[in-house]
Each structure stands twice: as C-alpha cells, then as structure tokens.
C-alpha positions, 0 to 999 in steps of 0.5 A: 332327641331328633323330635326335641331338636325339631320342636325347639327349632320350629318353635323359634322359627314359627311365628305362631299366635299366643296359643303357641307361646302359652303352650311353650310357657306352660311346659317350661314353667311346669318343668321349672316348678318340678325341679324345685319340688324335687330339691325342696321335698328332699331338702325339707326331709333332711330337717328330720333325718339329717339336720346338718344337711338341712342347715347347709341346704338353707344356707344355699337357699339364702345365697344370691343364686337361689335368691334370683331362682326364688323369684323365677320360681314364684313367677313359674308357679303363678303363670302355670297355675293361672294358665292351668286353670284356663286350660281346665276351664275351657276343656270343661266348656269346649264351646269357650275355645273360641275365646282361648286367645283372649283368655291367654292374654288374660292369663299373662295380665293376671300373672303380671298384676299378681307378681308386681306386689309379690315381688315388691314384698319379696324384695323387701325381705332380700333388702332387709337380709343383705343390708346387715352384710350377712355371711353367705355361701360362695357360688362354688360352695352352693354349686357343690351342694347341688352335686348330690341332686345331679348325681341322684337324677342321673342315677334315676335316668340310668335306672329308667333306661336299664329297666326299659331295656330289660322290659323290652327284652322280656315283653317286646314292643308290646309293653311299656305305655298306655295307648292314647284313648285308653281308659288309663289315659282318659283318667290321667287327662281328667286327673291333671285338670282336677288336681290342677284346680285343687292345687291352686289354693294350696300352692298359693297359700304355701307361697304366701306363707313361705315366700311372702309373709316369711321368706327363706331368710326368716327361717333362720331368724328368732321370730314367730314361725308363720302360722303358729304362735311359736318362736324359733328360739335357736334361729335354725331352720330345723326348729322352724320346721319342727315348730311348724309341723308340731302345731296342733289345732283341734287335735290335728297337726294342721300344717302336716295335713296341709303339706301332705295334701300339697305333696301328693297332688303336686308330686303326682301332677308334676311327674305325670306332666313330666311324662307327657313332655318326655313321651312327646319327644321319644315317640320314635323310640320304644326304649326311651318312651318306656324309660320316660314313663319309668323315670316319671314313676321313679321320681314320683315314688321317691318323692312321695316316700321321702316326703311322706316319711318326713311328714309322719316323723318328728324332729329328733331330740338333739337335732336342733343342737346339731343344727346349731353346731353346723351353723357355727361350722358354716358361718362362725361364732358371729352367726345369730348374734344380732338376732332379736327375740320376740317373747312368745311361747314355745310348743312346750310352754303352750302345752304346759299352759293348756294342761293347767301346769 
C-alpha cells in the first residue's frame, strides 16, 4: 500500500514526459476494461443460466450511469489497443525506441480521430432511445444491482489473502511467484505482446457490432440481430443472445467461436496485466504479493469457466418467456408496446427453409 501511495503522489508531482503519462494511461485504461470484462462475461452468462437476472443487467446497462460508462469503456479500449500495439511494435524492434515519444503522440492522435466518429454514432443511439421517453432504472436500483459483483470481488480478495497466508505457512517465503528473468516470466512477457496484437481486430469487431452498429439499446428492440438474418421477435436481451449464438455458417456457430477466442485472449491478457499491476505495489510484502497472483488466477479461472460454460450451452426452452415476464415486472405493461418489427426469418424458419420444409 505504501508503494501505491508513493507511486500516485510521485506521478502527480513529477512533471514527466509523454512516456510517463502513456504508462499511467495504459494501466488505468487496462484496469477499466478488465472491470467491465468481469461484469460483461458474468452478465452475459445469465442469458443462459438466469434469464431474469440478465434482463435486470441489461436494464442497468440502459441507465444513464452505464450509458456514460459505455463511452468511457470504448475510450479505454481504443487507447489501450493502440498503445499496446505501440509497445509491442517497439519491443519487437528495440532500435525504434528512439521514436517512442513521437509514437506516443501518434497513439493519442489516433485515439482521438477514432473516437470522434465512434462517439457520434453511439450518441445517435442514445438520442434515439431517450427521445421516446423510455422507462429506465433509477440510480439507486442500478447501484443495488452491482452489489453481488462487489461482494464477489471482495470474497475473491479474501480467498486470495487466506490462500496466500496458508501457502506462506507451508512453503515459507520461498513459495509464491516466479522470479524476474525466469522462463515463465519471459513467456508471459511474450504472451502479453502477441495476445495484445491478436486481440485488436477481435475487440474492435466486437465494439463495432455491439456498441456502434447496434448499441445496448438495440438489444431490447424488435430488430435484426447484428451479424445474423434473425429478428429479435420478443424484444428481449435473452432472445438476442440466443439468436446470435445460434447462427450457423458452414456448420460452425461462428459467433460462439468468435466470442470464445475473444474470451480466452482478453481474460488471460487482462488478468495477467492485473497481476503485473498488483505485484508492482506489493513488492515489500510476500503475503500480499502472493495474494495478488492468486487473485488474478482466481479471476481468470472463474471468468473462463463461467463464460465458456455459457458459450457451450444453449438458451433453455422457456428462457424467453421468463425474460418477458421479468421485463413486465421491471417496466410494466407498456414495455415493448411501441416496438416496430421488421419482417425477417427466425432461426426455426431459416432451418425449415434450408431443409426444404
């Protein structure tokens, strides 16, 4: 904790060059993206396992608080991706480090140029949604919905510290983490750069589909599900997810495969980044340094198991009806009454046509 406070105070006091602020921004944006990743993966899994909870999660996402957060998320993703590419590129060619200052300014400029049209398109979705005077959850209700996540993170922290304490008693100070320069740490150094580059097209594609072409407000509209020919007839988030994950091209559930690749790369990359950050500020305590490693491991394993289980499952029969009932409980009978339906095939109709039925 002392080193964390020292880092913050010295960062604010020290008038460093662009390199210092690039380092700070890269860590802040990475942690911001990781926080959303935890919420997003667990929430989306509820479409399969707890449909009524997924309805409430999307209702929270459609609130003003999360609307502002979505803009912040996109900014974090874009900057972190561009700056990560800069780091990977210069690390690949060390002789280019003399250009790092100019490259850092290029990253800032590229981020701004990207975000201007993206924010305009995203804001058009916001205006379209709010101009119809929709019913949205109040701030208190939205905050209450996040309490399970706060409790879950707190439990993970406690478990990591307890496990670290037990490990310390058994192994002493010799156990806990790989030393700098070890083969394992060299592997993670390479992994972070390779995975960071591989993630860019995947995450940019996801942002384009789920935040620009169709925003969070379109998930509960009777419209075409992005990336498929299907229509969200019930105007529920559960059917949206079911249609998207149920779309088959050439015998492959393409969006399941896409999302699984994104889940694995981003989860391992993100939690290993969290490990780097936490261990930097716990160097003076073997207990908390080990706990940092265990916390990152617990988080990664939980997200991979929960997200993978959802991706390899199907939305159960009756889930859409459960979601519709939950929508009525949250918003009342007027929910979805003004939605406009575009005449497009459902998954069942597409399958019947393909079989000649």
